[in-house]
DOKELO-314889 format. One record per residue (C-alpha): x, y, z; residue number from 1. Coordinates in steps of 0.25 Angstrom, whole numbers, plus 5000, padded with zeros to 4 digits. Layout:
BEGIN
<px = X, py = Y, pz = Z, pos = NUM>
...
REM end
This chain:
BEGIN
<px = 4856, py = 4982, pz = 4844, pos = 1>
<px = 4843, py = 4973, pz = 4847, pos = 2>
<px = 4847, py = 4974, pz = 4862, pos = 3>
<px = 4849, py = 4989, pz = 4862, pos = 4>
<px = 4835, py = 4990, pz = 4855, pos = 5>
<px = 4829, py = 4981, pz = 4865, pos = 6>
<px = 4835, py = 4989, pz = 4877, pos = 7>
<px = 4830, py = 5002, pz = 4870, pos = 8>
<px = 4815, py = 4997, pz = 4869, pos = 9>
<px = 4816, py = 4993, pz = 4884, pos = 10>
<px = 4821, py = 5007, pz = 4887, pos = 11>
<px = 4809, py = 5013, pz = 4880, pos = 12>
<px = 4799, py = 5004, pz = 4887, pos = 13>
<px = 4805, py = 5008, pz = 4900, pos = 14>
<px = 4803, py = 5023, pz = 4896, pos = 15>
<px = 4789, py = 5021, pz = 4892, pos = 16>
<px = 4786, py = 5014, pz = 4906, pos = 17>
<px = 4792, py = 5026, pz = 4913, pos = 18>
<px = 4784, py = 5036, pz = 4905, pos = 19>
<px = 4771, py = 5029, pz = 4909, pos = 20>
<px = 4775, py = 5028, pz = 4924, pos = 21>
<px = 4778, py = 5042, pz = 4924, pos = 22>
<px = 4765, py = 5046, pz = 4917, pos = 23>
<px = 4757, py = 5039, pz = 4928, pos = 24>
<px = 4765, py = 5044, pz = 4939, pos = 25>
<px = 4769, py = 5030, pz = 4944, pos = 26>
<px = 4784, py = 5034, pz = 4946, pos = 27>
<px = 4791, py = 5046, pz = 4951, pos = 28>
<px = 4804, py = 5053, pz = 4948, pos = 29>
<px = 4813, py = 5045, pz = 4958, pos = 30>
<px = 4807, py = 5032, pz = 4952, pos = 31>
<px = 4812, py = 5036, pz = 4938, pos = 32>
<px = 4826, py = 5038, pz = 4944, pos = 33>
<px = 4825, py = 5025, pz = 4950, pos = 34>
<px = 4820, py = 5019, pz = 4936, pos = 35>
<px = 4832, py = 5024, pz = 4929, pos = 36>
<px = 4842, py = 5017, pz = 4938, pos = 37>
<px = 4844, py = 5028, pz = 4949, pos = 38>
<px = 4854, py = 5024, pz = 4960, pos = 39>
<px = 4843, py = 5028, pz = 4970, pos = 40>
<px = 4834, py = 5016, pz = 4975, pos = 41>
<px = 4820, py = 5016, pz = 4969, pos = 42>
<px = 4814, py = 5013, pz = 4983, pos = 43>
<px = 4819, py = 5026, pz = 4988, pos = 44>
<px = 4814, py = 5034, pz = 4976, pos = 45>
<px = 4799, py = 5029, pz = 4976, pos = 46>
<px = 4791, py = 5040, pz = 4983, pos = 47>
<px = 4777, py = 5035, pz = 4987, pos = 48>
<px = 4765, py = 5044, pz = 4991, pos = 49>
<px = 4756, py = 5035, pz = 4998, pos = 50>
<px = 4744, py = 5042, pz = 5005, pos = 51>
<px = 4738, py = 5036, pz = 5017, pos = 52>
<px = 4725, py = 5028, pz = 5013, pos = 53>
<px = 4714, py = 5026, pz = 5023, pos = 54>
<px = 4714, py = 5011, pz = 5027, pos = 55>
<px = 4699, py = 5009, pz = 5030, pos = 56>
<px = 4686, py = 5017, pz = 5030, pos = 57>
<px = 4686, py = 5019, pz = 5045, pos = 58>
<px = 4700, py = 5026, pz = 5044, pos = 59>
<px = 4694, py = 5035, pz = 5033, pos = 60>
<px = 4682, py = 5039, pz = 5041, pos = 61>
<px = 4691, py = 5042, pz = 5053, pos = 62>
<px = 4700, py = 5051, pz = 5044, pos = 63>
<px = 4687, py = 5058, pz = 5039, pos = 64>
<px = 4683, py = 5062, pz = 5053, pos = 65>
<px = 4673, py = 5051, pz = 5057, pos = 66>
<px = 4673, py = 5046, pz = 5072, pos = 67>
<px = 4673, py = 5032, pz = 5075, pos = 68>
<px = 4658, py = 5033, pz = 5078, pos = 69>
<px = 4656, py = 5039, pz = 5065, pos = 70>
<px = 4664, py = 5028, pz = 5058, pos = 71>
<px = 4656, py = 5017, pz = 5066, pos = 72>
<px = 4643, py = 5023, pz = 5061, pos = 73>
<px = 4647, py = 5024, pz = 5047, pos = 74>
<px = 4652, py = 5009, pz = 5047, pos = 75>
<px = 4639, py = 5004, pz = 5054, pos = 76>
<px = 4631, py = 5011, pz = 5043, pos = 77>
<px = 4639, py = 5006, pz = 5032, pos = 78>
<px = 4648, py = 4995, pz = 5036, pos = 79>
<px = 4654, py = 4993, pz = 5022, pos = 80>
<px = 4662, py = 5007, pz = 5024, pos = 81>
<px = 4671, py = 4999, pz = 5033, pos = 82>
<px = 4677, py = 4992, pz = 5021, pos = 83>
<px = 4677, py = 5005, pz = 5012, pos = 84>
<px = 4689, py = 5009, pz = 5004, pos = 85>
<px = 4696, py = 5019, pz = 5012, pos = 86>
<px = 4701, py = 5028, pz = 5001, pos = 87>
<px = 4687, py = 5028, pz = 4994, pos = 88>
<px = 4680, py = 5031, pz = 5007, pos = 89>
<px = 4690, py = 5043, pz = 5010, pos = 90>
<px = 4687, py = 5048, pz = 4996, pos = 91>
<px = 4672, py = 5049, pz = 4999, pos = 92>
<px = 4674, py = 5055, pz = 5012, pos = 93>
<px = 4683, py = 5066, pz = 5006, pos = 94>
<px = 4671, py = 5069, pz = 4997, pos = 95>
<px = 4662, py = 5071, pz = 5008, pos = 96>
<px = 4672, py = 5079, pz = 5016, pos = 97>
<px = 4673, py = 5089, pz = 5004, pos = 98>
<px = 4658, py = 5091, pz = 5005, pos = 99>
<px = 4659, py = 5095, pz = 5020, pos = 100>
<px = 4654, py = 5082, pz = 5026, pos = 101>
<px = 4660, py = 5076, pz = 5039, pos = 102>
<px = 4660, py = 5063, pz = 5047, pos = 103>
<px = 4647, py = 5066, pz = 5054, pos = 104>
<px = 4640, py = 5068, pz = 5041, pos = 105>
<px = 4646, py = 5055, pz = 5035, pos = 106>
<px = 4640, py = 5047, pz = 5046, pos = 107>
<px = 4626, py = 5053, pz = 5043, pos = 108>
<px = 4628, py = 5050, pz = 5028, pos = 109>
<px = 4632, py = 5036, pz = 5030, pos = 110>
<px = 4621, py = 5034, pz = 5040, pos = 111>
<px = 4611, py = 5039, pz = 5029, pos = 112>
<px = 4618, py = 5032, pz = 5017, pos = 113>
<px = 4627, py = 5021, pz = 5022, pos = 114>
<px = 4632, py = 5018, pz = 5008, pos = 115>
<px = 4636, py = 5032, pz = 5005, pos = 116>
<px = 4651, py = 5030, pz = 5005, pos = 117>
<px = 4650, py = 5018, pz = 4997, pos = 118>
<px = 4645, py = 5026, pz = 4985, pos = 119>
<px = 4654, py = 5034, pz = 4975, pos = 120>
<px = 4655, py = 5049, pz = 4979, pos = 121>
<px = 4665, py = 5053, pz = 4969, pos = 122>
<px = 4657, py = 5052, pz = 4957, pos = 123>
<px = 4652, py = 5066, pz = 4952, pos = 124>
<px = 4654, py = 5070, pz = 4967, pos = 125>
<px = 4657, py = 5085, pz = 4965, pos = 126>
<px = 4646, py = 5087, pz = 4955, pos = 127>
<px = 4636, py = 5080, pz = 4964, pos = 128>
<px = 4640, py = 5088, pz = 4976, pos = 129>
<px = 4639, py = 5101, pz = 4968, pos = 130>
<px = 4625, py = 5098, pz = 4963, pos = 131>
<px = 4621, py = 5095, pz = 4977, pos = 132>
<px = 4627, py = 5108, pz = 4983, pos = 133>
<px = 4619, py = 5115, pz = 4972, pos = 134>
<px = 4606, py = 5108, pz = 4976, pos = 135>
<px = 4607, py = 5111, pz = 4991, pos = 136>
<px = 4613, py = 5125, pz = 4990, pos = 137>
<px = 4622, py = 5124, pz = 5002, pos = 138>
<px = 4633, py = 5116, pz = 5007, pos = 139>
<px = 4625, py = 5114, pz = 5021, pos = 140>
<px = 4613, py = 5108, pz = 5014, pos = 141>
<px = 4621, py = 5100, pz = 5005, pos = 142>
<px = 4629, py = 5093, pz = 5016, pos = 143>
<px = 4616, py = 5091, pz = 5024, pos = 144>
<px = 4610, py = 5084, pz = 5012, pos = 145>
<px = 4622, py = 5075, pz = 5010, pos = 146>
<px = 4622, py = 5071, pz = 5024, pos = 147>
<px = 4608, py = 5067, pz = 5024, pos = 148>
<px = 4608, py = 5060, pz = 5010, pos = 149>
<px = 4623, py = 5057, pz = 5006, pos = 150>
<px = 4617, py = 5050, pz = 4993, pos = 151>
<px = 4616, py = 5064, pz = 4987, pos = 152>
<px = 4631, py = 5063, pz = 4984, pos = 153>
<px = 4629, py = 5051, pz = 4976, pos = 154>
<px = 4616, py = 5054, pz = 4969, pos = 155>
<px = 4616, py = 5058, pz = 4954, pos = 156>
<px = 4612, py = 5073, pz = 4954, pos = 157>
<px = 4606, py = 5073, pz = 4940, pos = 158>
<px = 4599, py = 5059, pz = 4941, pos = 159>
<px = 4595, py = 5059, pz = 4956, pos = 160>
<px = 4594, py = 5072, pz = 4962, pos = 161>
<px = 4590, py = 5082, pz = 4951, pos = 162>
<px = 4577, py = 5074, pz = 4946, pos = 163>
<px = 4572, py = 5074, pz = 4961, pos = 164>
<px = 4575, py = 5089, pz = 4963, pos = 165>
<px = 4568, py = 5092, pz = 4950, pos = 166>
<px = 4556, py = 5084, pz = 4954, pos = 167>
<px = 4554, py = 5091, pz = 4968, pos = 168>
<px = 4557, py = 5105, pz = 4962, pos = 169>
<px = 4546, py = 5102, pz = 4951, pos = 170>
<px = 4536, py = 5098, pz = 4962, pos = 171>
<px = 4538, py = 5112, pz = 4968, pos = 172>
<px = 4549, py = 5110, pz = 4979, pos = 173>
<px = 4560, py = 5120, pz = 4979, pos = 174>
<px = 4574, py = 5117, pz = 4980, pos = 175>
<px = 4576, py = 5122, pz = 4995, pos = 176>
<px = 4564, py = 5113, pz = 4999, pos = 177>
<px = 4569, py = 5102, pz = 4991, pos = 178>
<px = 4583, py = 5103, pz = 4998, pos = 179>
<px = 4576, py = 5103, pz = 5012, pos = 180>
<px = 4568, py = 5091, pz = 5008, pos = 181>
<px = 4581, py = 5084, pz = 5004, pos = 182>
<px = 4587, py = 5086, pz = 5017, pos = 183>
<px = 4575, py = 5081, pz = 5025, pos = 184>
<px = 4573, py = 5069, pz = 5015, pos = 185>
<px = 4587, py = 5065, pz = 5010, pos = 186>
<px = 4582, py = 5054, pz = 5001, pos = 187>
<px = 4574, py = 5064, pz = 4993, pos = 188>
<px = 4582, py = 5062, pz = 4980, pos = 189>
<px = 4583, py = 5047, pz = 4980, pos = 190>
<px = 4569, py = 5044, pz = 4984, pos = 191>
<px = 4560, py = 5054, pz = 4977, pos = 192>
<px = 4550, py = 5048, pz = 4968, pos = 193>
<px = 4538, py = 5056, pz = 4964, pos = 194>
<px = 4526, py = 5048, pz = 4957, pos = 195>
<px = 4513, py = 5053, pz = 4952, pos = 196>
<px = 4506, py = 5046, pz = 4964, pos = 197>
<px = 4515, py = 5054, pz = 4974, pos = 198>
<px = 4512, py = 5067, pz = 4966, pos = 199>
<px = 4497, py = 5064, pz = 4968, pos = 200>
<px = 4499, py = 5062, pz = 4983, pos = 201>
<px = 4506, py = 5076, pz = 4984, pos = 202>
<px = 4495, py = 5083, pz = 4976, pos = 203>
<px = 4484, py = 5077, pz = 4985, pos = 204>
<px = 4492, py = 5081, pz = 4998, pos = 205>
<px = 4488, py = 5095, pz = 4994, pos = 206>
<px = 4501, py = 5102, pz = 4997, pos = 207>
<px = 4505, py = 5114, pz = 4989, pos = 208>
<px = 4519, py = 5117, pz = 4984, pos = 209>
<px = 4520, py = 5129, pz = 4993, pos = 210>
<px = 4517, py = 5121, pz = 5006, pos = 211>
<px = 4529, py = 5118, pz = 5015, pos = 212>
<px = 4524, py = 5104, pz = 5015, pos = 213>
<px = 4525, py = 5102, pz = 5000, pos = 214>
<px = 4540, py = 5099, pz = 5000, pos = 215>
<px = 4538, py = 5088, pz = 5011, pos = 216>
<px = 4526, py = 5082, pz = 5003, pos = 217>
<px = 4533, py = 5081, pz = 4990, pos = 218>
<px = 4547, py = 5076, pz = 4995, pos = 219>
<px = 4540, py = 5065, pz = 5005, pos = 220>
<px = 4531, py = 5060, pz = 4994, pos = 221>
<px = 4543, py = 5060, pz = 4984, pos = 222>
<px = 4552, py = 5051, pz = 4993, pos = 223>
<px = 4541, py = 5042, pz = 4998, pos = 224>
<px = 4536, py = 5029, pz = 4991, pos = 225>
<px = 4522, py = 5031, pz = 4986, pos = 226>
<px = 4518, py = 5018, pz = 4993, pos = 227>
<px = 4523, py = 5023, pz = 5006, pos = 228>
<px = 4514, py = 5036, pz = 5004, pos = 229>
<px = 4502, py = 5027, pz = 5001, pos = 230>
<px = 4504, py = 5019, pz = 5013, pos = 231>
<px = 4505, py = 5031, pz = 5022, pos = 232>
<px = 4492, py = 5037, pz = 5016, pos = 233>
<px = 4485, py = 5023, pz = 5018, pos = 234>
<px = 4490, py = 5023, pz = 5032, pos = 235>
<px = 4483, py = 5035, pz = 5036, pos = 236>
<px = 4470, py = 5032, pz = 5028, pos = 237>
<px = 4468, py = 5020, pz = 5038, pos = 238>
<px = 4465, py = 5030, pz = 5048, pos = 239>
<px = 4454, py = 5036, pz = 5040, pos = 240>
<px = 4461, py = 5047, pz = 5032, pos = 241>
<px = 4458, py = 5048, pz = 5017, pos = 242>
<px = 4470, py = 5048, pz = 5007, pos = 243>
<px = 4468, py = 5063, pz = 5004, pos = 244>
<px = 4468, py = 5066, pz = 5019, pos = 245>
<px = 4481, py = 5059, pz = 5021, pos = 246>
<px = 4488, py = 5065, pz = 5009, pos = 247>
<px = 4484, py = 5079, pz = 5014, pos = 248>
<px = 4489, py = 5076, pz = 5028, pos = 249>
<px = 4503, py = 5072, pz = 5021, pos = 250>
<px = 4502, py = 5085, pz = 5014, pos = 251>
<px = 4501, py = 5093, pz = 5027, pos = 252>
<px = 4511, py = 5084, pz = 5034, pos = 253>
<px = 4520, py = 5077, pz = 5024, pos = 254>
<px = 4529, py = 5071, pz = 5034, pos = 255>
<px = 4518, py = 5061, pz = 5038, pos = 256>
<px = 4521, py = 5054, pz = 5025, pos = 257>
<px = 4535, py = 5050, pz = 5032, pos = 258>
<px = 4528, py = 5043, pz = 5044, pos = 259>
<px = 4528, py = 5028, pz = 5044, pos = 260>
<px = 4515, py = 5021, pz = 5043, pos = 261>
<px = 4517, py = 5015, pz = 5057, pos = 262>
<px = 4519, py = 5029, pz = 5064, pos = 263>
<px = 4506, py = 5034, pz = 5057, pos = 264>
<px = 4498, py = 5022, pz = 5062, pos = 265>
<px = 4503, py = 5023, pz = 5076, pos = 266>
<px = 4500, py = 5038, pz = 5077, pos = 267>
<px = 4487, py = 5037, pz = 5071, pos = 268>
<px = 4483, py = 5025, pz = 5080, pos = 269>
<px = 4487, py = 5033, pz = 5092, pos = 270>
<px = 4480, py = 5046, pz = 5088, pos = 271>
<px = 4467, py = 5038, pz = 5085, pos = 272>
<px = 4468, py = 5028, pz = 5097, pos = 273>
<px = 4474, py = 5036, pz = 5108, pos = 274>
<px = 4472, py = 5050, pz = 5105, pos = 275>
<px = 4458, py = 5048, pz = 5100, pos = 276>
<px = 4460, py = 5058, pz = 5089, pos = 277>
<px = 4453, py = 5057, pz = 5075, pos = 278>
<px = 4462, py = 5052, pz = 5064, pos = 279>
<px = 4460, py = 5065, pz = 5057, pos = 280>
<px = 4467, py = 5073, pz = 5068, pos = 281>
<px = 4481, py = 5069, pz = 5061, pos = 282>
<px = 4477, py = 5077, pz = 5049, pos = 283>
<px = 4477, py = 5089, pz = 5058, pos = 284>
<px = 4488, py = 5085, pz = 5067, pos = 285>
<px = 4498, py = 5077, pz = 5059, pos = 286>
<px = 4508, py = 5077, pz = 5071, pos = 287>
<px = 4499, py = 5065, pz = 5077, pos = 288>
<px = 4506, py = 5057, pz = 5066, pos = 289>
<px = 4520, py = 5063, pz = 5066, pos = 290>
<px = 4521, py = 5062, pz = 5082, pos = 291>
<px = 4529, py = 5051, pz = 5088, pos = 292>
<px = 4519, py = 5042, pz = 5094, pos = 293>
<px = 4528, py = 5036, pz = 5105, pos = 294>
<px = 4536, py = 5049, pz = 5108, pos = 295>
<px = 4526, py = 5060, pz = 5107, pos = 296>
<px = 4511, py = 5056, pz = 5104, pos = 297>
<px = 4508, py = 5045, pz = 5114, pos = 298>
<px = 4516, py = 5051, pz = 5126, pos = 299>
<px = 4509, py = 5065, pz = 5125, pos = 300>
<px = 4495, py = 5060, pz = 5122, pos = 301>
<px = 4496, py = 5050, pz = 5134, pos = 302>
<px = 4502, py = 5061, pz = 5143, pos = 303>
<px = 4491, py = 5070, pz = 5139, pos = 304>
<px = 4481, py = 5059, pz = 5144, pos = 305>
<px = 4489, py = 5057, pz = 5156, pos = 306>
<px = 4488, py = 5072, pz = 5160, pos = 307>
<px = 4473, py = 5072, pz = 5156, pos = 308>
<px = 4471, py = 5060, pz = 5165, pos = 309>
<px = 4478, py = 5066, pz = 5177, pos = 310>
<px = 4469, py = 5078, pz = 5176, pos = 311>
<px = 4481, py = 5088, pz = 5173, pos = 312>
<px = 4482, py = 5100, pz = 5164, pos = 313>
<px = 4485, py = 5104, pz = 5154, pos = 314>
<px = 4478, py = 5093, pz = 5146, pos = 315>
<px = 4483, py = 5089, pz = 5132, pos = 316>
<px = 4470, py = 5087, pz = 5124, pos = 317>
<px = 4464, py = 5091, pz = 5111, pos = 318>
<px = 4473, py = 5100, pz = 5103, pos = 319>
<px = 4483, py = 5102, pz = 5114, pos = 320>
<px = 4487, py = 5087, pz = 5111, pos = 321>
<px = 4492, py = 5091, pz = 5098, pos = 322>
<px = 4499, py = 5103, pz = 5103, pos = 323>
<px = 4506, py = 5094, pz = 5114, pos = 324>
<px = 4511, py = 5085, pz = 5103, pos = 325>
<px = 4518, py = 5096, pz = 5096, pos = 326>
<px = 4525, py = 5100, pz = 5109, pos = 327>
<px = 4540, py = 5097, pz = 5111, pos = 328>
<px = 4542, py = 5087, pz = 5123, pos = 329>
<px = 4547, py = 5098, pz = 5132, pos = 330>
<px = 4536, py = 5107, pz = 5129, pos = 331>
<px = 4525, py = 5096, pz = 5131, pos = 332>
<px = 4530, py = 5091, pz = 5144, pos = 333>
<px = 4531, py = 5106, pz = 5149, pos = 334>
<px = 4517, py = 5109, pz = 5146, pos = 335>
<px = 4510, py = 5096, pz = 5150, pos = 336>
<px = 4519, py = 5089, pz = 5160, pos = 337>
<px = 4529, py = 5098, pz = 5167, pos = 338>
<px = 4517, py = 5108, pz = 5171, pos = 339>
<px = 4512, py = 5098, pz = 5182, pos = 340>
<px = 4517, py = 5096, pz = 5196, pos = 341>
<px = 4529, py = 5087, pz = 5199, pos = 342>
<px = 4523, py = 5074, pz = 5202, pos = 343>
<px = 4513, py = 5075, pz = 5190, pos = 344>
<px = 4524, py = 5080, pz = 5181, pos = 345>
<px = 4532, py = 5067, pz = 5184, pos = 346>
<px = 4520, py = 5058, pz = 5182, pos = 347>
<px = 4517, py = 5064, pz = 5168, pos = 348>
<px = 4532, py = 5063, pz = 5164, pos = 349>
<px = 4533, py = 5049, pz = 5168, pos = 350>
<px = 4520, py = 5046, pz = 5161, pos = 351>
<px = 4526, py = 5053, pz = 5148, pos = 352>
<px = 4539, py = 5046, pz = 5149, pos = 353>
<px = 4532, py = 5033, pz = 5150, pos = 354>
<px = 4523, py = 5035, pz = 5138, pos = 355>
<px = 4535, py = 5039, pz = 5130, pos = 356>
<px = 4542, py = 5026, pz = 5134, pos = 357>
<px = 4531, py = 5017, pz = 5128, pos = 358>
<px = 4536, py = 5011, pz = 5115, pos = 359>
<px = 4529, py = 5004, pz = 5104, pos = 360>
<px = 4533, py = 4989, pz = 5102, pos = 361>
<px = 4547, py = 4988, pz = 5096, pos = 362>
<px = 4550, py = 5003, pz = 5097, pos = 363>
<px = 4561, py = 4999, pz = 5108, pos = 364>
<px = 4569, py = 4993, pz = 5096, pos = 365>
<px = 4570, py = 5006, pz = 5089, pos = 366>
<px = 4583, py = 5014, pz = 5088, pos = 367>
<px = 4577, py = 5027, pz = 5092, pos = 368>
<px = 4569, py = 5026, pz = 5105, pos = 369>
<px = 4560, py = 5038, pz = 5108, pos = 370>
<px = 4556, py = 5033, pz = 5122, pos = 371>
<px = 4567, py = 5041, pz = 5129, pos = 372>
<px = 4559, py = 5053, pz = 5134, pos = 373>
<px = 4565, py = 5067, pz = 5134, pos = 374>
<px = 4572, py = 5069, pz = 5148, pos = 375>
<px = 4561, py = 5078, pz = 5153, pos = 376>
<px = 4566, py = 5081, pz = 5166, pos = 377>
<px = 4579, py = 5087, pz = 5160, pos = 378>
<px = 4571, py = 5097, pz = 5152, pos = 379>
<px = 4563, py = 5103, pz = 5164, pos = 380>
REM end
């Protein structure tokens, strides 16, 4: 009797184990038959459904449509992706595919935010995407914003995005203007910090909320460090401007606040030393600060002096100089160079090319070289 009771308890234990395995889907019907001493071999009854898993990150990117060139760009920007888990990476790329993003967009996104694919995208992904679609109003603008700043898919909408939106709308910037500013300044949400000192500067710039420049003034001030703005104001004060004059200049031409200290110093030195213009002329003609010194300002001013020295016409003097600086390359050459005889035209073109090839010290080491002049002969 004791032996029978022991066998019965063992049988009940086996039944409980089978029930647990069945609930978790760990065994299938053929396996149950094998468990109950079926005459069929257990090895022939097991049915496996194994999906093909990507072996490495490169394979995942190829499967997603990236070319070898795209993959190399991604890996060079973020080398750690070479060792990324293939399944996790594929899951994240599938999220991006559902949004309508492609391989060419991915390269731009990784170039902009190298660690983007190292972050978790699946947390509250659908809710965040829905909020962003509502914010931008159209799929086209939404995707454009994502490509320029992929971190939008990671930011907490309530804690990071909503307060910034409320801040700018409270300062008089409507939703459409805010979206256009977000597209031109992708870090608007992450870098905005509006202090009392910044608000005072904005008031002193004298720009009304109805002005087209107002949204540029507010957003540039919002993303800039107050120390940087003070340095740029002091940089122009060295040339004889008062603080109010500089702030009003920034109000009329807000993008001047984005120029480096070095560029402003070099352009002002050229305006005063070579062009012999008063410093106040930049208040009327801000393009004297915007223009590239090596590519536009210096070559055209020196060519104007060359034409004047040769006794040719038309001269480029007075207000004509400012008009010449606004012209496109093709228009400028057509008006002031191509109108002369062949031998004079060739001499002026050679001189113009030479002035464009004069580089500042250490400029040759820059990645982008502007010394290559437009192939003029092909245009005419």
